[in-house]
C-alpha positions as CSV (number, residue, x, y, z in Angstrom):
1,M,149.1,73.0,141.9
2,L,147.0,71.0,139.7
3,D,145.9,68.5,142.4
4,K,145.0,71.5,144.4
5,E,142.7,73.0,141.8
6,I,140.8,69.7,141.3
7,A,140.3,69.5,144.8
8,N,138.6,72.9,145.1
9,T,136.4,72.2,142.1
10,F,135.2,68.8,143.8
11,D,134.5,70.7,146.9
12,R,132.3,73.1,145.1
13,R,130.6,70.3,143.2
14,S,130.1,68.5,146.5
15,A,128.4,71.4,148.4
16,L,126.4,72.0,145.3
17,F,125.1,68.3,145.3
18,L,124.6,68.2,149.2
19,T,122.7,71.6,148.9
20,G,120.4,70.5,146.2
21,G,119.8,67.0,147.7
22,A,119.0,69.0,151.1
23,V,116.4,71.1,149.2
24,L,114.8,68.5,147.4
25,T,114.5,66.4,150.4
26,S,113.1,69.3,152.3
27,I,110.3,69.7,149.3
28,L,109.7,66.0,149.5
29,I,109.2,66.1,153.5
30,L,106.9,69.2,153.1
31,R,104.8,67.5,150.1
32,M,104.4,64.4,152.5
33,L,103.5,66.5,155.3
34,Q,100.9,68.2,153.1
35,L,99.5,65.1,151.9
36,Q,99.5,63.4,155.4
37,L,98.1,66.3,157.3
38,I,96.6,68.9,155.3
39,E,95.1,67.3,152.2
40,Y,94.3,63.9,154.1
41,K,90.4,64.1,153.7
42,K,90.7,64.9,150.3
43,Y,92.9,62.0,149.0
44,K,91.5,59.3,151.5
45,K,88.3,59.8,149.7
46,L,90.2,59.6,146.2
47,S,91.7,56.5,147.4
48,L,88.7,55.0,148.6
49,N,86.7,55.6,145.3
50,N,83.8,57.3,147.2
51,S,80.4,57.9,145.4
52,S,77.4,59.8,146.6
53,R,74.5,58.2,148.2
54,I,70.9,59.5,148.8
55,I,69.8,58.7,152.4
56,I,66.0,58.7,153.0
57,E,64.9,59.8,156.3
58,P,61.3,58.5,157.3
59,S,58.6,61.1,157.6
60,M,55.8,60.8,160.3
61,R,53.0,58.6,159.0
62,G,49.6,59.5,158.8
63,K,47.0,58.4,161.3
64,I,44.0,56.0,160.1
65,L,40.9,57.3,162.1
66,S,37.5,56.0,162.6
67,S,34.5,57.9,161.5
68,D,34.3,59.7,165.0
69,G,38.1,60.6,164.9
70,V,39.3,57.9,167.2
71,A,43.1,56.8,166.1
72,L,43.1,53.2,164.9
73,A,46.8,53.6,163.8
74,K,49.0,56.4,164.5
75,D,53.0,57.2,164.8
76,E,54.7,57.8,167.9
77,A,57.8,59.7,168.4
78,V,60.5,57.0,169.5
79,Y,64.3,57.0,170.2
80,P,65.6,53.7,168.9
81,A,68.9,52.1,169.8
82,F,70.9,50.6,167.1
83,I,74.3,49.5,166.1
84,I,76.4,49.9,162.8
85,P,78.6,46.8,163.2
86,D,81.3,48.1,160.8
87,E,82.0,51.2,163.5
88,C,82.1,48.6,166.3
89,E,85.5,47.6,167.4
90,D,84.1,44.7,169.4
91,I,80.2,44.2,169.0
92,E,79.9,41.7,171.8
93,M,81.6,44.1,173.9
94,V,79.2,46.9,173.0
95,L,76.0,44.4,173.4
96,K,77.4,43.5,176.9
97,T,78.1,47.1,177.8
98,I,74.5,48.1,177.0
99,S,72.6,44.8,178.2
100,T,72.5,45.9,181.8
101,E,71.0,49.3,181.1
102,L,68.5,48.1,178.4
103,K,67.9,44.8,180.0
104,L,68.6,42.7,177.1
105,S,68.0,39.2,177.4
106,T,70.3,36.2,176.1
107,K,67.5,35.6,173.5
108,E,67.6,39.2,172.4
109,I,71.6,39.4,172.1
110,E,71.6,36.1,170.0
111,K,68.9,37.5,167.7
112,I,70.9,40.8,167.2
113,L,74.1,38.8,166.7
114,K,72.4,36.5,164.1
115,K,71.0,39.4,162.0
116,I,74.5,41.1,162.1
117,E,76.0,37.7,160.6
118,K,73.2,37.8,157.7
119,Q,73.7,41.3,156.4
120,R,76.4,43.6,155.2
121,K,78.5,45.1,158.2
122,F,77.5,48.8,157.3
123,K,73.7,48.1,157.7
124,P,72.0,49.2,161.2
125,V,70.9,46.7,163.4
126,I,68.2,47.5,165.8
127,V,68.8,46.9,169.4
128,R,65.8,48.3,171.1
129,E,62.9,50.1,169.1
130,N,62.4,52.4,171.8
131,I,64.4,53.5,174.9
132,K,63.6,55.8,177.9
133,W,64.9,59.2,178.5
134,A,66.8,57.9,181.5
135,Q,68.5,55.2,179.3
136,L,68.9,57.6,176.6
137,A,71.1,59.9,178.8
138,K,73.0,57.2,180.2
139,L,73.9,55.6,177.0
140,K,75.1,58.9,175.5
141,L,77.5,59.3,178.4
142,L,79.1,55.8,177.5
143,N,80.0,57.1,173.7
144,L,80.2,53.8,172.5
145,S,81.6,53.4,168.8
146,G,78.9,52.1,166.9
147,L,75.8,52.9,168.9
148,H,73.6,55.1,167.6
149,L,70.6,56.8,169.4
150,E,68.5,58.7,166.9
151,P,65.0,60.1,167.2
152,G,62.6,58.3,164.6
153,Y,58.9,57.0,164.5
154,S,57.2,53.8,165.5
155,R,53.7,52.6,164.3
156,K,51.0,51.9,167.1
157,Y,47.7,50.8,167.2
158,P,45.9,52.1,170.2
159,G,43.1,49.7,170.1
160,G,45.2,46.6,170.1
161,G,43.7,44.4,167.4
162,L,40.6,46.6,167.0
163,A,39.8,46.4,163.1
164,A,43.2,44.8,162.7
165,H,42.1,42.9,159.3
166,V,40.7,46.2,157.8
167,V,43.4,48.9,159.3
168,G,46.1,46.3,158.4
169,Y,49.9,46.8,159.6
170,V,53.0,48.1,158.6
171,G,56.9,46.7,158.2
172,T,60.2,47.5,156.8
173,L,61.0,47.7,153.1
174,D,63.1,44.6,153.6
175,E,59.9,42.9,154.7
176,S,57.8,44.4,151.8
177,R,60.9,43.5,149.3
178,T,59.3,46.2,146.8
179,N,62.5,48.4,146.9
180,P,65.6,46.8,147.9
181,R,67.7,49.7,146.8
182,M,65.9,51.9,149.0
183,A,65.7,49.7,151.9
184,T,69.6,49.5,151.9
185,T,69.8,53.1,152.6
186,S,67.0,53.6,154.5
187,P,66.6,50.2,156.7
188,F,63.9,51.9,159.3
189,L,61.7,53.4,156.5
190,M,58.1,51.8,157.3
191,T,55.7,50.8,154.4
192,G,52.2,49.2,154.5
193,L,52.2,45.5,154.3
194,T,48.3,44.7,154.6
195,G,44.9,46.4,154.7
196,L,44.6,50.3,154.6
197,E,48.0,50.9,155.6
198,K,48.9,49.1,152.1
199,I,46.3,50.3,149.9
200,F,46.8,54.1,151.1
201,D,50.5,53.9,151.5
202,D,51.5,56.7,149.4
203,S,49.3,59.1,151.0
204,L,50.0,58.0,154.7
205,S,53.7,57.9,154.0
206,G,53.8,61.3,153.2
207,T,57.2,62.4,151.6
208,P,60.5,61.3,153.2
209,G,63.4,63.5,153.8
210,Q,66.8,63.2,152.0
211,K,70.0,63.9,152.7
212,I,73.4,63.4,150.3
213,T,76.5,61.9,151.9
214,H,79.5,60.3,150.4
215,T,80.3,56.9,150.8
216,D,83.3,54.4,150.3
217,A,83.5,51.6,147.8
218,I,81.9,49.3,150.2
219,G,79.2,51.5,151.1
220,R,80.2,53.0,154.4
221,I,79.1,56.3,155.1
222,I,82.1,59.1,155.3
223,E,81.6,61.2,158.4
224,G,81.3,64.9,158.0
225,E,80.5,64.6,154.3
226,T,76.8,65.7,154.2
227,E,76.3,68.0,151.3
228,D,72.5,68.7,151.2
229,Q,69.4,67.9,153.2
230,I,65.4,68.1,152.4
231,M,63.3,67.9,155.3
232,A,60.7,65.2,155.5
233,I,56.9,66.0,155.1
234,A,54.2,64.2,157.4
235,G,51.8,62.0,155.8
236,K,48.0,62.8,155.6
237,D,45.5,61.1,157.7
238,L,42.9,58.8,156.5
239,R,39.6,58.7,158.2
240,T,37.5,55.7,157.7
241,T,33.6,55.2,157.8
242,L,34.2,52.5,160.7
243,R,32.4,53.3,164.0
244,Q,34.6,52.5,167.0
245,N,31.7,51.4,169.4
246,I,30.0,49.2,166.7
247,Q,33.2,47.6,165.7
248,K,34.0,46.8,169.3
249,K,30.8,45.2,169.8
250,M,31.1,43.1,166.6
251,E,34.6,41.9,167.4
252,K,33.5,41.1,171.4
253,T,30.4,39.0,170.0
254,L,32.6,37.2,167.4
255,A,35.4,36.3,170.0
256,E,32.7,34.6,172.0
257,Y,32.4,32.2,168.9
258,G,36.0,31.8,168.3
259,S,35.8,32.2,164.4
260,G,33.6,34.1,162.3
261,C,33.1,37.3,160.6
262,G,30.6,40.4,160.3
263,V,30.0,43.4,158.5
264,M,27.4,46.6,159.2
265,L,26.3,48.9,156.5
266,E,24.3,52.0,156.9
267,C,21.7,51.2,154.3
268,D,21.1,54.8,152.9
269,T,24.9,55.4,151.9
270,G,26.5,52.2,151.9
271,K,29.2,53.0,154.2
272,I,31.0,50.4,156.2
273,L,30.3,51.0,160.0
274,A,32.1,47.7,161.1
275,M,33.9,44.9,159.4
276,A,35.4,42.2,161.7
277,S,36.8,38.8,161.4
278,A,37.7,36.2,164.2
279,P,40.2,35.4,165.7
280,K,41.9,38.7,165.2
281,F,45.6,39.7,165.9
282,D,47.7,42.7,167.4
283,A,50.1,44.3,165.4
284,N,51.5,46.2,168.2
285,L,53.3,42.7,169.2
286,F,54.8,41.9,165.9
287,R,57.9,43.9,166.8
288,S,58.1,43.0,170.4
289,I,61.0,40.7,172.1
290,D,58.9,37.7,171.5
291,G,57.3,39.2,168.0
292,T,58.7,36.2,165.9
293,G,57.2,33.7,168.1
294,Y,53.9,35.2,168.2
295,I,53.7,35.8,164.6
296,E,54.7,32.0,164.0
297,D,51.5,30.8,166.3
298,L,49.2,33.2,164.2
299,R,50.3,31.4,161.0
300,N,49.9,27.9,162.6
301,N,46.7,28.7,163.9
302,K,44.0,26.6,161.9
303,L,41.6,29.4,162.6
304,K,43.6,31.7,160.2
305,P,43.9,34.9,162.3
306,F,45.5,36.7,159.5
307,M,42.6,36.2,157.1
308,N,40.1,38.7,156.7
309,K,37.0,36.5,156.8
310,A,34.5,39.0,155.8
311,I,36.0,39.4,152.2
312,E,38.4,36.8,151.9
313,G,36.2,33.7,153.3
314,L,33.8,32.0,151.1
315,Y,31.0,30.2,152.4
316,P,27.5,28.7,151.2
317,P,24.8,31.4,152.1
318,G,22.4,29.0,153.1
319,S,18.8,30.5,154.0
320,T,20.1,34.0,153.7
321,F,19.9,33.3,149.9
322,K,16.0,32.4,150.1
323,I,15.3,36.1,149.6
324,V,17.2,35.9,146.3
325,V,14.8,33.0,145.1
326,A,11.7,35.0,146.5
327,L,12.6,38.0,144.4
328,A,13.4,35.9,140.9
329,A,10.2,34.1,141.7
330,L,8.2,37.4,141.7
331,E,10.2,38.8,138.8
332,S,9.7,35.7,136.6
333,G,6.1,35.3,137.5
334,A,6.8,31.7,138.6
335,T,4.5,32.4,141.9
336,T,2.6,34.9,143.7
337,K,2.8,36.3,147.1
338,E,-0.7,34.6,147.8
339,E,0.2,31.1,146.4
340,K,0.6,28.4,149.0
341,I,2.8,25.4,149.0
342,Y,2.3,22.6,151.7
343,C,5.4,21.5,153.8
344,D,5.1,18.1,155.6
345,S,8.9,18.1,156.4
346,K,9.8,16.3,153.2
347,W,9.4,16.4,149.5
348,E,10.1,13.6,147.0
349,Y,11.3,14.6,143.4
350,G,12.6,11.7,140.9
351,K,14.5,9.3,143.0
352,H,15.3,11.9,145.7
353,I,13.6,13.1,148.8
354,Y,14.6,16.5,150.3
355,H,13.9,17.4,153.7
356,C,12.9,20.6,155.7
357,W,15.2,21.6,158.8
358,E,11.5,21.6,160.6
359,R,10.9,18.0,161.2
360,K,7.2,18.4,162.0
361,G,6.8,20.5,158.8
362,H,5.2,23.7,158.4
363,G,1.9,23.1,157.0
364,W,0.6,25.6,154.0
365,M,3.1,28.4,153.3
366,N,2.9,31.4,151.2
367,L,5.7,33.6,150.2
368,E,5.6,35.8,153.3
369,S,5.4,33.1,155.8
370,A,8.0,30.8,154.0
371,L,10.5,33.6,154.3
372,A,9.5,34.2,157.9
373,H,9.7,30.4,158.8
374,S,12.5,29.9,156.3
375,C,10.7,26.8,154.8
376,D,13.1,24.7,152.7
377,I,10.4,22.7,151.2
378,Y,8.6,25.8,149.7
379,F,12.0,27.2,148.1
380,Y,13.1,23.9,146.9
381,Q,9.7,23.8,144.5
382,I,9.7,27.4,143.8
383,A,13.5,27.1,142.8
384,L,12.7,24.3,140.5
385,R,9.9,26.2,138.8
386,I,12.1,29.3,138.3
387,G,15.2,27.5,137.0
388,I,18.9,28.6,137.6
389,N,19.3,31.4,135.1
390,P,16.7,33.8,136.5
391,I,18.1,33.0,139.9
392,K,21.6,33.8,138.9
393,S,20.6,37.0,137.2
394,M,18.6,38.0,140.5
395,A,21.9,37.2,142.5
396,E,24.3,39.3,140.4
397,K,21.9,42.2,140.6
398,L,22.1,42.1,144.4
399,G,25.9,42.3,144.4
400,L,26.6,38.2,144.4
401,G,29.1,36.5,142.4
402,Q,31.6,39.9,142.0
403,K,34.0,42.0,143.9
404,L,32.5,44.9,145.7
405,L,35.7,46.7,146.9
406,E,38.0,47.0,144.0
407,L,40.6,48.5,146.6
408,L,41.1,45.2,148.8
409,P,43.1,43.0,146.5
410,L,42.3,39.7,148.7
411,E,38.5,40.2,148.1
412,M,37.0,36.9,146.7
413,A,34.2,37.3,144.1
414,G,32.6,33.9,145.0
415,I,30.3,31.7,142.8
416,I,26.8,31.9,141.7
417,P,26.8,28.7,139.6
418,D,24.7,27.9,136.2
419,R,25.1,25.2,133.7
420,E,27.9,26.5,131.7
421,W,29.9,27.2,135.3
422,K,29.3,23.5,135.9
423,Q,30.5,22.0,132.6
424,K,33.5,24.1,132.8
425,N,34.5,23.8,136.3
426,I,33.1,20.3,137.4
427,R,32.8,18.8,133.7
428,E,29.4,17.8,134.6
429,S,25.9,18.6,133.4
430,W,23.8,20.6,135.3
431,L,20.9,18.6,136.9
432,H,17.4,19.5,138.4
433,G,18.9,18.6,141.9
434,D,21.5,21.4,141.5
435,T,18.6,23.8,141.0
436,I,16.8,22.4,143.9
437,I,19.3,22.7,146.4
438,S,20.3,26.2,145.1
439,G,17.0,27.4,146.2
440,I,18.1,27.2,149.8
441,G,21.6,28.5,149.1
442,Q,23.5,25.2,149.0
443,G,25.3,23.2,146.2
444,Y,27.8,25.1,144.6
445,I,26.8,28.6,145.5
446,L,29.6,30.7,147.7
447,T,29.5,34.3,148.7
448,N,31.4,36.2,151.3
449,C,29.9,38.1,154.4
450,L,30.3,41.6,152.8
451,Q,28.4,40.4,149.8
452,L,25.6,39.2,152.0
453,A,25.4,42.6,154.0
454,V,25.2,44.4,150.7
455,M,22.3,42.2,149.3
456,Y,20.3,42.9,152.5
457,A,21.1,46.5,152.5
């Protein structure tokens, strides 16, 4: 009897334990299902230690226009094709698949793969900056993981190299190295690197758009987690004083000589109607298939195509400086318009003989005829009478020896020497010979093309 009661008690307890175990197991299973299926996204974000990131979306850049409204630089809507390596199961397979449609060369594919190796895998890599509509449709149908086709903008220079040194060019933030953090979040955002593109970058760029996304611990964007978005505002157009027809003619003329520079001003207003430097470059080719090679060739060119010689180059002004000496002579009373000096092609002073460019000599020269015939002998003697200080003072009044356009960071001020300058820089005393050759714009005098244009205007 006792054994039977013990057995019944055991059976009741066993049933209770089994029931309880079944209930607990069911609860556990249901909780697992909830975690795995219902609350999967929530806990995935927590497990990945996600954070918010602001993605900068490019705005349409403002145009740079000539005075008559012709675009020297403008943005064009494009559809770039790019790859995010982190999203690709097989990058080489993706490139092989799209290479036929986009006609990617072996060189292009190698370039893309090298760039992928150098940067973090979540950063986009451009495959082609702009694809055609037919290509876009076919690639969309392929639905390849990691391949993105998104609308964007590309900077174009309709005139090719027209006014290239003044207009300048743009590049990515990676190339500018001014904002590495933004370069990571918006690799296609363009910024001005040289010229007006750089100087007026804030105005031209406008206001980029923003969208807030969630990223995991290594920086990958978690799809479907965009919280907010601010639309981009286009940049403002910039109208210059350049006259397209004059600019073209000046560049064509300079190209015939291979290297040189020129500036044309409107005398009444001081407006720059044309500023050219040769040889020039075409910024449209920088991002082409052979862009790297093109840039390298420009850098290796001894004629310095990237240099804006009109403001960066310093040269002896030569006979163009004679007007400075003439004005200094009149102001100081060193001569009159009527006084004549005889030129027989050479003039001896001390132990030196100074020659005129005209081997036959000019004969008797007054101020007006000396300027008209650019007589060296006349200006040698007049400069010696005046002295270097009055000559320097007049030169500075006419804009020499100083920067005229504070906006252009590479503009050179030039040199208008005097006794103090020579002692400080050459560590030698000023000689009469220095004053004499300064009379014809030689010696230590250096000016740029813009300064000479301002002087004569």
